[in-house]
DSSP file (Angstrom, degrees, kcal/mol; ACC not computed):
  #  RESIDUE AA STRUCTURE BP1 BP2  ACC     N-H-->O    O-->H-N    N-H-->O    O-->H-N    TCO  KAPPA ALPHA  PHI   PSI    X-CA   Y-CA   Z-CA
    1    1 A X              0   0    0      0, 0.0     2,-0.2     0, 0.0     0, 0.0   0.000 360.0 360.0 360.0 167.9  -36.4   10.2    8.3
    2    2 A X        -     0   0    0      1,-0.1     2,-0.4     2,-0.0     0, 0.0  -0.458 360.0-136.7 -70.9 136.8  -36.7   13.9    7.6
    3    3 A X    >   -     0   0    0     -2,-0.2     3,-1.9     1,-0.1    -1,-0.1  -0.782  10.6-132.2 -93.9 138.4  -39.8   14.9    5.8
    4    4 A X  T 3  S+     0   0    0     -2,-0.4    -1,-0.1     1,-0.3    -2,-0.0   0.703 105.1  59.2 -63.7 -18.6  -39.4   17.5    3.0
    5    5 A X  T 3  S+     0   0    0      2,-0.0    -1,-0.3     0, 0.0     2,-0.0   0.365  77.8 124.3 -92.9   5.3  -42.3   19.5    4.4
    6    6 A X    <   -     0   0    0     -3,-1.9     2,-0.1     1,-0.1     6,-0.1  -0.358  64.9-114.5 -67.3 145.3  -40.6   20.1    7.8
    7    7 A X        -     0   0    0      4,-0.1     2,-0.3     5,-0.1    -1,-0.1  -0.424  29.1-145.8 -75.9 154.3  -40.2   23.6    9.0
    8    8 A X    >>  +     0   0    0     -2,-0.1     4,-0.7     4,-0.1     3,-0.5  -0.752  54.7  17.1-115.5 166.3  -36.7   25.0    9.4
    9    9 A X  H 3> S-     0   0    0     -2,-0.3     4,-2.2     1,-0.2     5,-0.1  -0.415 121.9 -20.1  78.0-150.2  -35.2   27.5   11.8
   10   10 A X  H 3> S+     0   0    0      1,-0.2     4,-3.1     2,-0.2     5,-0.3   0.887 137.1  55.0 -64.3 -42.5  -36.9   28.4   15.0
   11   11 A X  H <> S+     0   0    0     -3,-0.5     4,-2.2     1,-0.2    -1,-0.2   0.907 110.7  45.5 -60.7 -40.9  -40.3   27.3   13.9
   12   12 A X  H  X S+     0   0    0     -4,-0.7     4,-1.8     2,-0.2    -1,-0.2   0.880 113.8  49.6 -67.7 -38.3  -39.0   23.8   13.1
   13   13 A X  H  X S+     0   0    0     -4,-2.2     4,-2.2     2,-0.2    -2,-0.2   0.941 112.2  46.8 -66.2 -45.6  -37.1   23.7   16.3
   14   14 A X  H  X S+     0   0    0     -4,-3.1     4,-2.6     1,-0.2    -2,-0.2   0.886 110.4  53.2 -63.5 -41.0  -40.1   24.7   18.4
   15   15 A X  H  X S+     0   0    0     -4,-2.2     4,-2.0    -5,-0.3    -1,-0.2   0.875 110.1  48.9 -61.2 -38.3  -42.3   22.2   16.5
   16   16 A X  H  X S+     0   0    0     -4,-1.8     4,-2.3     2,-0.2    -2,-0.2   0.892 110.2  50.4 -67.1 -41.3  -39.8   19.4   17.4
   17   17 A X  H  X S+     0   0    0     -4,-2.2     4,-2.5     1,-0.2    -2,-0.2   0.921 111.3  48.6 -63.7 -43.9  -39.7   20.5   21.0
   18   18 A X  H  X S+     0   0    0     -4,-2.6     4,-1.5     2,-0.2    -1,-0.2   0.893 111.6  48.6 -66.4 -38.3  -43.4   20.4   21.2
   19   19 A X  H  < S+     0   0    0     -4,-2.0     4,-0.5     1,-0.2    -1,-0.2   0.890 114.1  46.2 -68.8 -37.1  -43.7   16.9   19.6
   20   20 A X  H >< S+     0   0    0     -4,-2.3     3,-0.9     1,-0.2     4,-0.3   0.865 108.6  56.0 -72.2 -35.2  -41.0   15.5   21.9
   21   21 A X  H >< S+     0   0    0     -4,-2.5     3,-1.1     1,-0.2    -1,-0.2   0.825 101.8  57.7 -62.2 -33.2  -42.7   17.1   24.9
   22   22 A X  T 3< S+     0   0    0     -4,-1.5    -1,-0.2     1,-0.2    -2,-0.2   0.699  98.8  60.7 -69.7 -18.1  -45.9   15.3   24.0
   23   23 A X  T <  S+     0   0    0     -3,-0.9    -1,-0.2    -4,-0.5    -2,-0.2   0.582  78.7 111.8 -85.5 -10.9  -44.0   12.0   24.3
   24   24 A X    <   -     0   0    0     -3,-1.1     2,-0.7    -4,-0.3    -3,-0.0  -0.436  58.5-150.1 -69.0 133.9  -43.2   12.5   27.9
   25   25 A X        -     0   0    0     -2,-0.2     2,-0.2     0, 0.0    -1,-0.1  -0.914  16.9-147.2-103.6 107.5  -44.9   10.1   30.3
   26   26 A X        -     0   0    0     -2,-0.7     2,-0.0     1,-0.1    -2,-0.0  -0.549  16.7-116.1 -77.8 137.7  -45.3   12.0   33.5
   27   27 A X        -     0   0    0     -2,-0.2    -1,-0.1     1,-0.1     2,-0.1  -0.324  28.0-116.1 -69.9 152.7  -45.1    9.9   36.8
   28   28 A X     >  -     0   0    0      1,-0.1     4,-2.1    -2,-0.0     5,-0.2  -0.347  26.3-107.5 -80.4 168.7  -48.1    9.7   39.0
   29   29 A X  H  > S+     0   0    0      1,-0.2     4,-2.5     2,-0.2     5,-0.2   0.885 121.0  54.8 -63.4 -38.7  -48.1   11.0   42.6
   30   30 A X  H  > S+     0   0    0      1,-0.2     4,-2.9     2,-0.2     5,-0.2   0.922 108.3  48.0 -60.8 -45.6  -48.0    7.5   43.9
   31   31 A X  H  > S+     0   0    0      1,-0.2     4,-2.5     2,-0.2     5,-0.2   0.909 111.7  49.6 -62.3 -42.6  -44.9    6.7   41.9
   32   32 A X  H  X S+     0   0    0     -4,-2.1     4,-2.4     2,-0.2    -1,-0.2   0.920 112.2  48.4 -63.2 -43.8  -43.2    9.9   43.0
   33   33 A X  H  X S+     0   0    0     -4,-2.5     4,-2.5     2,-0.2    -2,-0.2   0.938 112.5  47.4 -61.5 -48.6  -44.0    9.1   46.6
   34   34 A X  H  X S+     0   0    0     -4,-2.9     4,-2.1     1,-0.2    -2,-0.2   0.903 114.3  46.8 -62.4 -41.4  -42.8    5.5   46.4
   35   35 A X  H  X S+     0   0    0     -4,-2.5     4,-2.1    -5,-0.2    -1,-0.2   0.872 111.4  51.7 -69.1 -35.9  -39.5    6.5   44.7
   36   36 A X  H  X S+     0   0    0     -4,-2.4     4,-2.4    -5,-0.2    -2,-0.2   0.918 110.3  48.3 -65.8 -42.6  -38.9    9.3   47.2
   37   37 A X  H  X S+     0   0    0     -4,-2.5     4,-2.9     1,-0.2     5,-0.3   0.908 110.6  51.9 -63.0 -41.8  -39.4    7.0   50.1
   38   38 A X  H  X S+     0   0    0     -4,-2.1     4,-2.4     1,-0.2    -1,-0.2   0.898 110.6  47.7 -61.2 -42.1  -37.0    4.4   48.5
   39   39 A X  H  X S+     0   0    0     -4,-2.1     4,-2.4     2,-0.2    -2,-0.2   0.918 113.2  47.8 -64.6 -44.7  -34.3    7.1   48.0
   40   40 A X  H  X S+     0   0    0     -4,-2.4     4,-2.2     2,-0.2    -2,-0.2   0.936 114.2  46.0 -62.2 -48.4  -34.7    8.3   51.6
   41   41 A X  H  X S+     0   0    0     -4,-2.9     4,-2.6     1,-0.2     5,-0.2   0.914 112.4  50.7 -61.6 -42.7  -34.6    4.8   53.1
   42   42 A X  H  X S+     0   0    0     -4,-2.4     4,-2.6    -5,-0.3     5,-0.2   0.917 110.3  50.4 -62.4 -41.2  -31.6    3.9   50.9
   43   43 A X  H  X S+     0   0    0     -4,-2.4     4,-2.2     1,-0.2    -1,-0.2   0.887 110.9  48.2 -62.7 -39.3  -29.8    7.0   52.0
   44   44 A X  H  X S+     0   0    0     -4,-2.2     4,-2.3     2,-0.2    -2,-0.2   0.909 112.3  48.6 -67.4 -42.2  -30.4    6.3   55.7
   45   45 A X  H  X S+     0   0    0     -4,-2.6     4,-2.2     2,-0.2    -2,-0.2   0.930 113.0  47.6 -64.0 -45.7  -29.2    2.6   55.3
   46   46 A X  H  X S+     0   0    0     -4,-2.6     4,-2.5     1,-0.2    -1,-0.2   0.903 110.8  51.8 -62.4 -41.6  -26.1    3.6   53.5
   47   47 A X  H  X S+     0   0    0     -4,-2.2     4,-2.5    -5,-0.2    -1,-0.2   0.908 109.8  49.5 -62.1 -42.3  -25.4    6.3   56.1
   48   48 A X  H  X S+     0   0    0     -4,-2.3     4,-2.4     2,-0.2    -2,-0.2   0.894 110.1  51.1 -65.5 -39.0  -25.8    3.7   58.9
   49   49 A X  H  X S+     0   0    0     -4,-2.2     4,-2.6     2,-0.2     5,-0.2   0.920 110.7  48.7 -62.0 -45.1  -23.4    1.4   57.1
   50   50 A X  H  X S+     0   0    0     -4,-2.5     4,-2.2     1,-0.2    -2,-0.2   0.910 111.7  48.5 -61.3 -43.8  -20.8    4.1   56.7
   51   51 A X  H  X S+     0   0    0     -4,-2.5     4,-2.3     2,-0.2    -1,-0.2   0.900 110.8  51.9 -63.4 -41.2  -21.1    5.0   60.4
   52   52 A X  H  X S+     0   0    0     -4,-2.4     4,-2.2     1,-0.2    -2,-0.2   0.948 113.6  42.4 -61.6 -49.6  -20.8    1.3   61.4
   53   53 A X  H  X S+     0   0    0     -4,-2.6     4,-2.5     1,-0.2    -1,-0.2   0.850 111.8  55.5 -69.4 -30.3  -17.6    0.8   59.3
   54   54 A X  H  X S+     0   0    0     -4,-2.2     4,-2.7    -5,-0.2    -1,-0.2   0.909 107.8  48.9 -64.0 -42.4  -16.2    4.2   60.5
   55   55 A X  H  X S+     0   0    0     -4,-2.3     4,-2.5     2,-0.2    -2,-0.2   0.921 112.6  48.1 -64.1 -42.8  -16.6    3.1   64.1
   56   56 A X  H  X S+     0   0    0     -4,-2.2     4,-2.2     2,-0.2    -2,-0.2   0.927 114.2  45.5 -63.5 -44.5  -14.8   -0.2   63.4
   57   57 A X  H  X S+     0   0    0     -4,-2.5     4,-2.8     2,-0.2     5,-0.2   0.910 112.2  52.2 -67.1 -41.1  -12.0    1.4   61.6
   58   58 A X  H  X S+     0   0    0     -4,-2.7     4,-2.5     1,-0.2    -2,-0.2   0.937 111.7  45.7 -61.0 -46.4  -11.6    4.1   64.3
   59   59 A X  H  X S+     0   0    0     -4,-2.5     4,-2.1     2,-0.2    -1,-0.2   0.872 112.9  51.1 -65.2 -35.8  -11.4    1.6   67.0
   60   60 A X  H  X S+     0   0    0     -4,-2.2     4,-2.2     2,-0.2    -2,-0.2   0.920 111.6  46.3 -66.0 -43.1   -8.9   -0.5   65.0
   61   61 A X  H  X S+     0   0    0     -4,-2.8     4,-2.7     1,-0.2     5,-0.2   0.899 111.2  52.6 -64.4 -41.0   -6.7    2.4   64.4
   62   62 A X  H  X S+     0   0    0     -4,-2.5     4,-2.1    -5,-0.2    -1,-0.2   0.888 109.3  50.1 -62.4 -38.5   -6.9    3.4   68.1
   63   63 A X  H  < S+     0   0    0     -4,-2.1     4,-0.2     1,-0.2    -2,-0.2   0.921 113.3  45.7 -63.1 -43.1   -5.9   -0.1   69.1
   64   64 A X  H >< S+     0   0    0     -4,-2.2     3,-1.0     1,-0.2    -2,-0.2   0.912 114.5  46.6 -67.7 -41.4   -2.9   -0.1   66.7
   65   65 A X  H 3< S+     0   0    0     -4,-2.7    -1,-0.2     1,-0.2    -2,-0.2   0.855 111.0  52.5 -69.4 -35.1   -1.8    3.4   67.7
   66   66 A X  T 3<        0   0    0     -4,-2.1    -1,-0.2     1,-0.2    -2,-0.2   0.324 360.0 360.0 -86.1   6.8   -2.1    2.7   71.5
   67   67 A X    <         0   0    0     -3,-1.0    -1,-0.2    -4,-0.2    -2,-0.1   0.485 360.0 360.0 -71.8 360.0    0.1   -0.5   71.3
């Protein structure tokens, strides 16, 4: 709950920002690297899946149109 001794205005806001900033748990370099690799690999896999289905749909439409 709010404490009666809390600052108001800009000083109170800045104090709140600083206290919340101290609660942030920054990721390690290893975590950032692993997550970046996971995102890149996921993107490549999804792109390949889209290309695969696009090729199948294109050939299917070509077969239907050329009948």
